N, CA, C, O and the ligand as a Tripos MOL2 file, in Angstrom:
@<TRIPOS>MOLECULE
protein
  273   271    69     0     0
PROTEIN
NO_CHARGES

@<TRIPOS>ATOM
      1 N           0.8700   -1.1830    0.0080 N.3       1 MET1
      2 CA          0.0050   -0.0350   -0.0220 C.3       1 MET1
      3 C           0.8580    1.2400    0.0020 C.2       1 MET1
      4 O           1.6400    1.4490    0.9300 O.2       1 MET1
      5 N           0.7010    2.0980   -1.0300 N.am      2 PRO2
      6 CA          1.6050    3.2590   -1.0590 C.3       2 PRO2
      7 C           1.3460    4.3030    0.0830 C.2       2 PRO2
      8 O           0.2500    4.4240    0.6310 O.2       2 PRO2
      9 N           2.3820    4.9930    0.3680 N.am      3 TRP3
     10 CA          2.2710    5.9700    1.4680 C.3       3 TRP3
     11 C           2.5020    7.3270    0.8110 C.2       3 TRP3
     12 O           3.4390    7.5330    0.0400 O.2       3 TRP3
     13 N           1.5560    8.2820    1.1730 N.am      4 CYS4
     14 CA          1.6470    9.6420    0.7100 C.3       4 CYS4
     15 C           2.3670   10.4710    1.7960 C.2       4 CYS4
     16 O           1.8490   10.6440    2.8990 O.2       4 CYS4
     17 N           3.5770   10.9820    1.4620 N.am      5 GLU5
     18 CA          4.2910   11.7440    2.4900 C.3       5 GLU5
     19 C           3.6630   13.1080    2.7270 C.2       5 GLU5
     20 O           3.7500   13.6630    3.8220 O.2       5 GLU5
     21 N           3.0270   13.6430    1.6870 N.am      6 ALA6
     22 CA          2.4540   14.9620    1.7870 C.3       6 ALA6
     23 C           1.2290   14.9310    2.7770 C.2       6 ALA6
     24 O           1.0030   15.8490    3.5650 O.2       6 ALA6
     25 N           0.4990   13.8550    2.6750 N.am      7 CYS7
     26 CA         -0.7090   13.7570    3.5740 C.3       7 CYS7
     27 C          -0.4220   12.8800    4.7720 C.2       7 CYS7
     28 O          -1.2510   12.8250    5.6810 O.2       7 CYS7
     29 N           0.6920   12.1990    4.8250 N.am      8 SER8
     30 CA          1.0270   11.2870    5.9240 C.3       8 SER8
     31 C          -0.0270   10.3020    6.0990 C.2       8 SER8
     32 O          -0.5600   10.1220    7.1940 O.2       8 SER8
     33 N          -0.3460    9.6520    5.0360 N.am      9 ARG9
     34 CA         -1.3880    8.5800    5.1490 C.3       9 ARG9
     35 C          -1.1830    7.5880    4.0020 C.2       9 ARG9
     36 O          -0.4800    7.8690    3.0310 O.2       9 ARG9
     37 N          -1.7980    6.4560    4.1390 N.am     10 PHE10
     38 CA         -1.7330    5.4550    3.1390 C.3      10 PHE10
     39 C          -2.8050    5.7070    2.0610 C.2      10 PHE10
     40 O          -3.9050    6.1720    2.3570 O.2      10 PHE10
     41 N          -2.4510    5.3850    0.8030 N.am     11 VAL11
     42 CA         -3.4180    5.6110   -0.2560 C.3      11 VAL11
     43 C          -4.0920    4.2400   -0.5510 C.2      11 VAL11
     44 O          -3.4390    3.2370   -0.8400 O.2      11 VAL11
     45 N          -5.3920    4.2720   -0.4600 N.am     12 GLU12
     46 CA         -6.1490    3.0120   -0.5990 C.3      12 GLU12
     47 C          -6.2280    2.5850   -2.0560 C.2      12 GLU12
     48 O          -6.0830    3.3990   -2.9690 O.2      12 GLU12
     49 N          -6.4540    1.3320   -2.2480 N.am     13 GLY13
     50 CA         -6.7910    0.8640   -3.5610 C.3      13 GLY13
     51 C          -5.5770    0.4030   -4.3950 C.2      13 GLY13
     52 O          -5.7310    0.1190   -5.5830 O.2      13 GLY13
     53 N          -4.4280    0.3280   -3.8200 N.am     14 SER14
     54 CA         -3.2590   -0.0890   -4.5810 C.3      14 SER14
     55 C          -3.1480   -1.6150   -4.4620 C.2      14 SER14
     56 O          -3.2800   -2.1780   -3.3750 O.2      14 SER14
     57 N          -2.9030   -2.2640   -5.5980 N.am     15 ASP15
     58 CA         -2.7340   -3.6890   -5.5310 C.3      15 ASP15
     59 C          -1.6160   -4.1820   -6.5000 C.2      15 ASP15
     60 O          -0.8790   -5.1120   -6.1760 O.2      15 ASP15
     61 N          -1.5140   -3.5870   -7.6060 N.am     16 THR16
     62 CA         -0.5260   -4.0740   -8.5860 C.3      16 THR16
     63 C           0.8700   -3.5690   -8.3610 C.2      16 THR16
     64 O           1.8190   -4.0470   -8.9830 O.2      16 THR16
     65 N           1.0080   -2.5910   -7.4640 N.am     17 GLY17
     66 CA          2.3280   -1.9930   -7.2290 C.3      17 GLY17
     67 C           2.6790   -0.8620   -8.1790 C.2      17 GLY17
     68 O           3.7540   -0.2680   -8.0970 O.2      17 GLY17
     69 N           1.7310   -0.5720   -9.0990 N.am     18 SER18
     70 CA          1.9660    0.5720   -9.9850 C.3      18 SER18
     71 C           1.7580    1.8980   -9.2150 C.2      18 SER18
     72 O           1.0750    1.9410   -8.1920 O.2      18 SER18
     73 N           2.3630    2.9580   -9.7370 N.am     19 PRO19
     74 CA          2.1030    4.2560   -9.0610 C.3      19 PRO19
     75 C           0.6710    4.5970   -8.9450 C.2      19 PRO19
     76 O          -0.1170    4.3470   -9.8580 O.2      19 PRO19
     77 N           0.3020    5.1890   -7.7900 N.am     20 GLU20
     78 CA         -1.0700    5.5590   -7.5520 C.3      20 GLU20
     79 C          -1.0800    7.0540   -7.3040 C.2      20 GLU20
     80 O          -0.0780    7.6600   -6.9250 O.2      20 GLU20
     81 N          -2.2730    7.6330   -7.5390 N.am     21 ARG21
     82 CA         -2.4470    9.0430   -7.2360 C.3      21 ARG21
     83 C          -3.1810    9.1310   -5.9150 C.2      21 ARG21
     84 O          -4.1690    8.4360   -5.6750 O.2      21 ARG21
     85 N          -2.6560   10.0280   -5.0460 N.am     22 CYS22
     86 CA         -3.2240   10.2460   -3.7400 C.3      22 CYS22
     87 C          -4.5120   11.0680   -3.9720 C.2      22 CYS22
     88 O          -4.4570   12.1190   -4.6100 O.2      22 CYS22
     89 N          -5.6640   10.6030   -3.4630 N.am     23 PRO23
     90 CA         -6.9120   11.3510   -3.5900 C.3      23 PRO23
     91 C          -6.8980   12.6340   -2.8340 C.2      23 PRO23
     92 O          -7.6760   13.5390   -3.1340 O.2      23 PRO23
     93 N          -6.0200   12.7440   -1.8420 N.am     24 GLY24
     94 CA         -6.0130   13.9390   -1.0350 C.3      24 GLY24
     95 C          -5.2980   15.1130   -1.7330 C.2      24 GLY24
     96 O          -5.8050   16.2350   -1.7620 O.2      24 GLY24
     97 N          -4.1340   14.8340   -2.2810 N.am     25 CYS25
     98 CA         -3.2960   15.9420   -2.8110 C.3      25 CYS25
     99 C          -3.0770   15.7540   -4.3130 C.2      25 CYS25
    100 O          -2.6510   16.6830   -4.9990 O.2      25 CYS25
    101 N          -3.3620   14.5740   -4.8170 N.am     26 GLY26
    102 CA         -3.1750   14.3120   -6.2630 C.3      26 GLY26
    103 C          -1.7450   13.9940   -6.6800 C.2      26 GLY26
    104 O          -1.4330   13.8470   -7.8620 O.2      26 GLY26
    105 N          -0.9210   13.8980   -5.7040 N.am     27 ARG27
    106 CA          0.4500   13.5260   -6.0380 C.3      27 ARG27
    107 C           0.5620   12.0330   -6.3390 C.2      27 ARG27
    108 O          -0.2070   11.2300   -5.8120 O.2      27 ARG27
    109 N           1.5210   11.6630   -7.1870 N.am     28 THR28
    110 CA          1.7230   10.2900   -7.4660 C.3      28 THR28
    111 C           2.5780    9.6430   -6.4020 C.2      28 THR28
    112 O           3.6940   10.0880   -6.1340 O.2      28 THR28
    113 N           2.0560    8.5910   -5.7960 N.am     29 VAL29
    114 CA          2.8040    7.9170   -4.7390 C.3      29 VAL29
    115 C           3.0490    6.5470   -5.1970 C.2      29 VAL29
    116 O           2.1910    5.9570   -5.8540 O.2      29 VAL29
    117 N           4.1920    5.9920   -4.8820 N.am     30 ALA30
    118 CA          4.5600    4.6420   -5.2800 C.3      30 ALA30
    119 C           4.5910    3.7660   -4.0440 C.2      30 ALA30
    120 O           5.0070    4.1910   -2.9670 O.2      30 ALA30
    121 N           4.1440    2.5420   -4.2210 N.am     31 SER31
    122 CA          4.2020    1.5790   -3.1340 C.3      31 SER31
    123 C           5.6440    1.1150   -2.9850 C.2      31 SER31
    124 O           6.4500    1.2430   -3.9070 O.2      31 SER31
    125 N           5.9440    0.5950   -1.8530 N.am     32 HIS32
    126 CA          7.2590    0.0890   -1.5510 C.3      32 HIS32
    127 C           7.6620   -0.9400   -2.5700 C.2      32 HIS32
    128 O           8.8120   -0.9550   -3.0090 O.2      32 HIS32
    129 N           6.7420   -1.8060   -2.9600 N.am     33 ALA33
    130 CA          7.0710   -2.8600   -3.9090 C.3      33 ALA33
    131 C           7.4290   -2.2970   -5.2810 C.2      33 ALA33
    132 O           8.1190   -2.9670   -6.0490 O.2      33 ALA33
    133 N           6.9870   -1.1050   -5.6070 N.am     34 ALA34
    134 CA          7.2140   -0.5540   -6.9170 C.3      34 ALA34
    135 C           8.4490    0.3630   -6.9350 C.2      34 ALA34
    136 O           8.7760    0.9630   -7.9590 O.2      34 ALA34
    137 N           9.1240    0.4590   -5.7830 N.am     35 GLU35
    138 CA         10.3260    1.2350   -5.7670 C.3      35 GLU35
    139 C          11.3880    0.7520   -6.7540 C.2      35 GLU35
    140 O          11.5640   -0.4550   -6.9190 O.2      35 GLU35
    141 N          12.0730    1.6360   -7.3910 N.am     36 PRO36
    142 CA         13.1340    1.1610   -8.3480 C.3      36 PRO36
    143 C          14.2420    0.4790   -7.6050 C.2      36 PRO36
    144 O          14.2830    0.5170   -6.3760 O.2      36 PRO36
    145 N          15.1340   -0.1400   -8.3230 N.am     37 SER37
    146 CA         16.2350   -0.8420   -7.7090 C.3      37 SER37
    147 C          17.1400    0.2350   -7.0150 C.2      37 SER37
    148 O          16.8990    1.4410   -7.0630 O.2      37 SER37
    149 N          18.1680   -0.3050   -6.3910 N.am     38 ALA38
    150 CA         19.0270    0.5520   -5.5770 C.3      38 ALA38
    151 C          19.5560    1.7190   -6.4120 C.2      38 ALA38
    152 O          19.8620    1.5620   -7.5940 O.2      38 ALA38
    153 N          19.6540    2.8560   -5.7990 N.am     39 PRO39
    154 CA         20.1490    4.0420   -6.5110 C.3      39 PRO39
    155 C          21.6410    3.8690   -6.8690 C.2      39 PRO39
    156 O          22.3450    3.0360   -6.2980 O.2      39 PRO39
    157 N          22.0960    4.7010   -7.8520 N.am     40 TRP40
    158 CA         23.4130    4.4410   -8.3900 C.3      40 TRP40
    159 C          24.5240    4.6610   -7.3100 C.2      40 TRP40
    160 O          25.5560    3.9910   -7.3320 O.2      40 TRP40
    161 N          24.2840    5.6210   -6.3620 N.am     41 HIS41
    162 CA         25.3370    5.8260   -5.3720 C.3      41 HIS41
    163 C          25.4400    4.6460   -4.3890 C.2      41 HIS41
    164 O          26.5020    4.3550   -3.8380 O.2      41 HIS41
    165 N          24.2960    3.9840   -4.1960 N.am     42 PHE42
    166 CA         24.3880    2.7830   -3.3840 C.3      42 PHE42
    167 C          25.1760    1.6950   -4.0900 C.2      42 PHE42
    168 O          26.0270    1.0500   -3.4770 O.2      42 PHE42
    169 N          24.9000    1.4800   -5.3910 N.am     43 LYS43
    170 CA         25.6670    0.5150   -6.1410 C.3      43 LYS43
    171 C          27.1810    0.9060   -6.1780 C.2      43 LYS43
    172 O          28.0480    0.0330   -6.1220 O.2      43 LYS43
    173 N          27.4680    2.1890   -6.2700 N.am     44 LEU44
    174 CA         28.8390    2.6200   -6.2960 C.3      44 LEU44
    175 C          29.4950    2.2780   -4.9270 C.2      44 LEU44
    176 O          30.6200    1.7820   -4.8570 O.2      44 LEU44
    177 N          28.7560    2.5590   -3.8820 N.am     45 LEU45
    178 CA         29.2910    2.2020   -2.5040 C.3      45 LEU45
    179 C          29.5720    0.7150   -2.3960 C.2      45 LEU45
    180 O          30.6250    0.3100   -1.9020 O.2      45 LEU45
    181 N          28.6220   -0.1080   -2.8610 N.am     46 VAL46
    182 CA         28.7930   -1.5390   -2.7530 C.3      46 VAL46
    183 C          30.0050   -1.9760   -3.6010 C.2      46 VAL46
    184 O          30.8040   -2.8020   -3.1600 O.2      46 VAL46
    185 N          30.1300   -1.4400   -4.7700 N.am     47 ALA47
    186 CA         31.2860   -1.7340   -5.6150 C.3      47 ALA47
    187 C          32.5310   -1.3540   -4.9900 C.2      47 ALA47
    188 O          33.5040   -2.1030   -5.0690 O.2      47 ALA47
    189 N          32.5870   -0.1890   -4.3400 N.am     48 ALA48
    190 CA         33.8000    0.2710   -3.7100 C.3      48 ALA48
    191 C          34.1910   -0.6500   -2.5200 C.2      48 ALA48
    192 O          35.3610   -0.9760   -2.3160 O.2      48 ALA48
    193 N          33.1460   -1.0510   -1.7430 N.am     49 VAL49
    194 CA         33.3800   -1.8910   -0.6100 C.3      49 VAL49
    195 C          33.9230   -3.2820   -1.0870 C.2      49 VAL49
    196 O          34.8450   -3.8500   -0.5010 O.2      49 VAL49
    197 N          33.2940   -3.7920   -2.1830 N.am     50 VAL50
    198 CA         33.7320   -5.0690   -2.7130 C.3      50 VAL50
    199 C          35.1450   -4.9400   -3.2260 C.2      50 VAL50
    200 O          35.9440   -5.8460   -2.9910 O.2      50 VAL50
    201 N          35.4950   -3.9020   -3.8950 N.am     51 ALA51
    202 CA         36.8540   -3.7010   -4.4120 C.3      51 ALA51
    203 C          37.8190   -3.5630   -3.2570 C.2      51 ALA51
    204 O          38.9250   -4.0970   -3.3340 O.2      51 ALA51
    205 N          37.4480   -2.8600   -2.1660 N.am     52 TYR52
    206 CA         38.3390   -2.6810   -1.0410 C.3      52 TYR52
    207 C          38.6020   -3.9980   -0.3290 C.2      52 TYR52
    208 O          39.7350   -4.3430    0.0070 O.2      52 TYR52
    209 N          37.4570   -4.7500   -0.1040 N.am     53 LEU53
    210 CA         37.6090   -6.0090    0.6070 C.3      53 LEU53
    211 C          38.4260   -6.9800   -0.2790 C.2      53 LEU53
    212 O          39.2280   -7.7480    0.2520 O.2      53 LEU53
    213 N          38.2460   -6.9620   -1.5670 N.am     54 GLY54
    214 CA         39.0570   -7.8100   -2.4360 C.3      54 GLY54
    215 C          40.5220   -7.4340   -2.3460 C.2      54 GLY54
    216 O          41.3850   -8.3110   -2.3000 O.2      54 GLY54
    217 N          40.8090   -6.1700   -2.3200 N.am     55 PHE55
    218 CA         42.1250   -5.6630   -2.1910 C.3      55 PHE55
    219 C          42.7890   -6.1290   -0.8620 C.2      55 PHE55
    220 O          43.9360   -6.5760   -0.8210 O.2      55 PHE55
    221 N          41.9910   -5.9930    0.2030 N.am     56 ARG56
    222 CA         42.4680   -6.3510    1.5210 C.3      56 ARG56
    223 C          42.6880   -7.9090    1.5410 C.2      56 ARG56
    224 O          43.6490   -8.3940    2.1380 O.2      56 ARG56
    225 N          41.7890   -8.6570    0.8850 N.am     57 ALA57
    226 CA         41.9900  -10.0950    0.8620 C.3      57 ALA57
    227 C          43.2580  -10.4190    0.1140 C.2      57 ALA57
    228 O          43.9770  -11.3350    0.5130 O.2      57 ALA57
    229 N          43.5640   -9.7110   -0.9470 N.am     58 TYR58
    230 CA         44.7810   -9.8960   -1.6480 C.3      58 TYR58
    231 C          45.9860   -9.5840   -0.8070 C.2      58 TYR58
    232 O          46.9670  -10.3280   -0.7940 O.2      58 TYR58
    233 N          45.9030   -8.4760   -0.1040 N.am     59 GLN59
    234 CA         46.9810   -8.1060    0.8250 C.3      59 GLN59
    235 C          47.1980   -9.1860    1.8940 C.2      59 GLN59
    236 O          48.3270   -9.5470    2.2270 O.2      59 GLN59
    237 N          46.0850   -9.6790    2.4110 N.am     60 GLY60
    238 CA         46.1780  -10.7120    3.3850 C.3      60 GLY60
    239 C          46.8370  -12.0020    2.8800 C.2      60 GLY60
    240 O          47.6080  -12.6440    3.5940 O.2      60 GLY60
    241 N          46.5180  -12.3590    1.6510 N.am     61 ALA61
    242 CA         47.1010  -13.5370    1.0080 C.3      61 ALA61
    243 C          48.5850  -13.3410    0.8030 C.2      61 ALA61
    244 O          49.3630  -14.2720    1.0110 O.2      61 ALA61
    245 N          48.9980  -12.1530    0.3990 N.am     62 VAL62
    246 CA         50.3830  -11.8840    0.1910 C.3      62 VAL62
    247 C          51.1470  -11.9130    1.5220 C.2      62 VAL62
    248 O          52.2520  -12.4480    1.6090 O.2      62 VAL62
    249 N          50.5280  -11.3210    2.5600 N.am     63 TRP63
    250 CA         51.1570  -11.3440    3.8740 C.3      63 TRP63
    251 C          51.2510  -12.8010    4.3830 C.2      63 TRP63
    252 O          52.2520  -13.1690    4.9970 O.2      63 TRP63
    253 N          50.2140  -13.6340    4.1300 N.am     64 LEU64
    254 CA         50.2670  -14.9820    4.6210 C.3      64 LEU64
    255 C          51.3920  -15.7460    3.8940 C.2      64 LEU64
    256 O          52.1570  -16.4870    4.5120 O.2      64 LEU64
    257 N          51.4680  -15.5490    2.5980 N.am     65 LEU65
    258 CA         52.5160  -16.2860    1.8240 C.3      65 LEU65
    259 C          53.8830  -15.8220    2.3210 C.2      65 LEU65
    260 O          54.8140  -16.6260    2.3440 O.2      65 LEU65
    261 N          54.0370  -14.5950    2.7080 N.am     66 GLY66
    262 CA         55.3500  -14.1430    3.1710 C.3      66 GLY66
    263 C          55.6920  -14.5990    4.5160 C.2      66 GLY66
    264 O          56.8560  -14.4650    4.8930 O.2      66 GLY66
    265 N          54.7720  -15.1460    5.3210 N.am     67 HIS67
    266 CA         55.0170  -15.5710    6.6800 C.3      67 HIS67
    267 C          54.8770  -17.0490    6.8220 C.2      67 HIS67
    268 O          54.7760  -17.5470    7.9430 O.2      67 HIS67
    269 N          54.8670  -17.7680    5.7490 N.am     68 LEU68
    270 CA         54.7680  -19.2400    5.8310 C.3      68 LEU68
    271 C          56.2010  -19.8120    5.9630 C.2      68 LEU68
    272 O          56.3750  -21.0270    6.0490 O.2      68 LEU68
    273 ZN         -1.5040   13.0070   -0.5440 Zn       69 ZN69
@<TRIPOS>BOND
     1     1     2 1
     2     2     3 1
     3     3     4 2
     4     3     5 am
     5     5     6 1
     6     6     7 1
     7     7     8 2
     8     7     9 am
     9     9    10 1
    10    10    11 1
    11    11    12 2
    12    11    13 am
    13    13    14 1
    14    14    15 1
    15    15    16 2
    16    15    17 am
    17    17    18 1
    18    18    19 1
    19    19    20 2
    20    19    21 am
    21    21    22 1
    22    22    23 1
    23    23    24 2
    24    23    25 am
    25    25    26 1
    26    26    27 1
    27    27    28 2
    28    27    29 am
    29    29    30 1
    30    30    31 1
    31    31    32 2
    32    31    33 am
    33    33    34 1
    34    34    35 1
    35    35    36 2
    36    35    37 am
    37    37    38 1
    38    38    39 1
    39    39    40 2
    40    39    41 am
    41    41    42 1
    42    42    43 1
    43    43    44 2
    44    43    45 am
    45    45    46 1
    46    46    47 1
    47    47    48 2
    48    47    49 am
    49    49    50 1
    50    50    51 1
    51    51    52 2
    52    51    53 am
    53    53    54 1
    54    54    55 1
    55    55    56 2
    56    55    57 am
    57    57    58 1
    58    58    59 1
    59    59    60 2
    60    59    61 am
    61    61    62 1
    62    62    63 1
    63    63    64 2
    64    63    65 am
    65    65    66 1
    66    66    67 1
    67    67    68 2
    68    67    69 am
    69    69    70 1
    70    70    71 1
    71    71    72 2
    72    71    73 am
    73    73    74 1
    74    74    75 1
    75    75    76 2
    76    75    77 am
    77    77    78 1
    78    78    79 1
    79    79    80 2
    80    79    81 am
    81    81    82 1
    82    82    83 1
    83    83    84 2
    84    83    85 am
    85    85    86 1
    86    86    87 1
    87    87    88 2
    88    87    89 am
    89    89    90 1
    90    90    91 1
    91    91    92 2
    92    91    93 am
    93    93    94 1
    94    94    95 1
    95    95    96 2
    96    95    97 am
    97    97    98 1
    98    98    99 1
    99    99   100 2
   100    99   101 am
   101   101   102 1
   102   102   103 1
   103   103   104 2
   104   103   105 am
   105   105   106 1
   106   106   107 1
   107   107   108 2
   108   107   109 am
   109   109   110 1
   110   110   111 1
   111   111   112 2
   112   111   113 am
   113   113   114 1
   114   114   115 1
   115   115   116 2
   116   115   117 am
   117   117   118 1
   118   118   119 1
   119   119   120 2
   120   119   121 am
   121   121   122 1
   122   122   123 1
   123   123   124 2
   124   123   125 am
   125   125   126 1
   126   126   127 1
   127   127   128 2
   128   127   129 am
   129   129   130 1
   130   130   131 1
   131   131   132 2
   132   131   133 am
   133   133   134 1
   134   134   135 1
   135   135   136 2
   136   135   137 am
   137   137   138 1
   138   138   139 1
   139   139   140 2
   140   139   141 am
   141   141   142 1
   142   142   143 1
   143   143   144 2
   144   143   145 am
   145   145   146 1
   146   146   147 1
   147   147   148 2
   148   147   149 am
   149   149   150 1
   150   150   151 1
   151   151   152 2
   152   151   153 am
   153   153   154 1
   154   154   155 1
   155   155   156 2
   156   155   157 am
   157   157   158 1
   158   158   159 1
   159   159   160 2
   160   159   161 am
   161   161   162 1
   162   162   163 1
   163   163   164 2
   164   163   165 am
   165   165   166 1
   166   166   167 1
   167   167   168 2
   168   167   169 am
   169   169   170 1
   170   170   171 1
   171   171   172 2
   172   171   173 am
   173   173   174 1
   174   174   175 1
   175   175   176 2
   176   175   177 am
   177   177   178 1
   178   178   179 1
   179   179   180 2
   180   179   181 am
   181   181   182 1
   182   182   183 1
   183   183   184 2
   184   183   185 am
   185   185   186 1
   186   186   187 1
   187   187   188 2
   188   187   189 am
   189   189   190 1
   190   190   191 1
   191   191   192 2
   192   191   193 am
   193   193   194 1
   194   194   195 1
   195   195   196 2
   196   195   197 am
   197   197   198 1
   198   198   199 1
   199   199   200 2
   200   199   201 am
   201   201   202 1
   202   202   203 1
   203   203   204 2
   204   203   205 am
   205   205   206 1
   206   206   207 1
   207   207   208 2
   208   207   209 am
   209   209   210 1
   210   210   211 1
   211   211   212 2
   212   211   213 am
   213   213   214 1
   214   214   215 1
   215   215   216 2
   216   215   217 am
   217   217   218 1
   218   218   219 1
   219   219   220 2
   220   219   221 am
   221   221   222 1
   222   222   223 1
   223   223   224 2
   224   223   225 am
   225   225   226 1
   226   226   227 1
   227   227   228 2
   228   227   229 am
   229   229   230 1
   230   230   231 1
   231   231   232 2
   232   231   233 am
   233   233   234 1
   234   234   235 1
   235   235   236 2
   236   235   237 am
   237   237   238 1
   238   238   239 1
   239   239   240 2
   240   239   241 am
   241   241   242 1
   242   242   243 1
   243   243   244 2
   244   243   245 am
   245   245   246 1
   246   246   247 1
   247   247   248 2
   248   247   249 am
   249   249   250 1
   250   250   251 1
   251   251   252 2
   252   251   253 am
   253   253   254 1
   254   254   255 1
   255   255   256 2
   256   255   257 am
   257   257   258 1
   258   258   259 1
   259   259   260 2
   260   259   261 am
   261   261   262 1
   262   262   263 1
   263   263   264 2
   264   263   265 am
   265   265   266 1
   266   266   267 1
   267   267   268 2
   268   267   269 am
   269   269   270 1
   270   270   271 1
   271   271   272 2
@<TRIPOS>SUBSTRUCTURE
     1 MET1         2 RESIDUE 1 A MET
     2 PRO2         6 RESIDUE 1 A PRO
     3 TRP3        10 RESIDUE 1 A TRP
     4 CYS4        14 RESIDUE 1 A CYS
     5 GLU5        18 RESIDUE 1 A GLU
     6 ALA6        22 RESIDUE 1 A ALA
     7 CYS7        26 RESIDUE 1 A CYS
     8 SER8        30 RESIDUE 1 A SER
     9 ARG9        34 RESIDUE 1 A ARG
    10 PHE10       38 RESIDUE 1 A PHE
    11 VAL11       42 RESIDUE 1 A VAL
    12 GLU12       46 RESIDUE 1 A GLU
    13 GLY13       50 RESIDUE 1 A GLY
    14 SER14       54 RESIDUE 1 A SER
    15 ASP15       58 RESIDUE 1 A ASP
    16 THR16       62 RESIDUE 1 A THR
    17 GLY17       66 RESIDUE 1 A GLY
    18 SER18       70 RESIDUE 1 A SER
    19 PRO19       74 RESIDUE 1 A PRO
    20 GLU20       78 RESIDUE 1 A GLU
    21 ARG21       82 RESIDUE 1 A ARG
    22 CYS22       86 RESIDUE 1 A CYS
    23 PRO23       90 RESIDUE 1 A PRO
    24 GLY24       94 RESIDUE 1 A GLY
    25 CYS25       98 RESIDUE 1 A CYS
    26 GLY26      102 RESIDUE 1 A GLY
    27 ARG27      106 RESIDUE 1 A ARG
    28 THR28      110 RESIDUE 1 A THR
    29 VAL29      114 RESIDUE 1 A VAL
    30 ALA30      118 RESIDUE 1 A ALA
    31 SER31      122 RESIDUE 1 A SER
    32 HIS32      126 RESIDUE 1 A HIS
    33 ALA33      130 RESIDUE 1 A ALA
    34 ALA34      134 RESIDUE 1 A ALA
    35 GLU35      138 RESIDUE 1 A GLU
    36 PRO36      142 RESIDUE 1 A PRO
    37 SER37      146 RESIDUE 1 A SER
    38 ALA38      150 RESIDUE 1 A ALA
    39 PRO39      154 RESIDUE 1 A PRO
    40 TRP40      158 RESIDUE 1 A TRP
    41 HIS41      162 RESIDUE 1 A HIS
    42 PHE42      166 RESIDUE 1 A PHE
    43 LYS43      170 RESIDUE 1 A LYS
    44 LEU44      174 RESIDUE 1 A LEU
    45 LEU45      178 RESIDUE 1 A LEU
    46 VAL46      182 RESIDUE 1 A VAL
    47 ALA47      186 RESIDUE 1 A ALA
    48 ALA48      190 RESIDUE 1 A ALA
    49 VAL49      194 RESIDUE 1 A VAL
    50 VAL50      198 RESIDUE 1 A VAL
    51 ALA51      202 RESIDUE 1 A ALA
    52 TYR52      206 RESIDUE 1 A TYR
    53 LEU53      210 RESIDUE 1 A LEU
    54 GLY54      214 RESIDUE 1 A GLY
    55 PHE55      218 RESIDUE 1 A PHE
    56 ARG56      222 RESIDUE 1 A ARG
    57 ALA57      226 RESIDUE 1 A ALA
    58 TYR58      230 RESIDUE 1 A TYR
    59 GLN59      234 RESIDUE 1 A GLN
    60 GLY60      238 RESIDUE 1 A GLY
    61 ALA61      242 RESIDUE 1 A ALA
    62 VAL62      246 RESIDUE 1 A VAL
    63 TRP63      250 RESIDUE 1 A TRP
    64 LEU64      254 RESIDUE 1 A LEU
    65 LEU65      258 RESIDUE 1 A LEU
    66 GLY66      262 RESIDUE 1 A GLY
    67 HIS67      266 RESIDUE 1 A HIS
    68 LEU68      270 RESIDUE 1 A LEU
    69 ZN69       273 GROUP 0 **** ****
């Protein structure tokens, strides 16, 4: 059920997850299920974390090989 932030209430009648118009203010509100995928900056953050952890794993492997 979509949530209208302008009216601070739920918009009735949503079922398919498509954007709905709030009867109170007329704004288009989207249900949580219809939210787009993660924003680009979140993907960038995840990619950076993965790259960093991979680099750290590589460093750890090199350190381990040097101490065997
Ligand atoms: Zn509204």
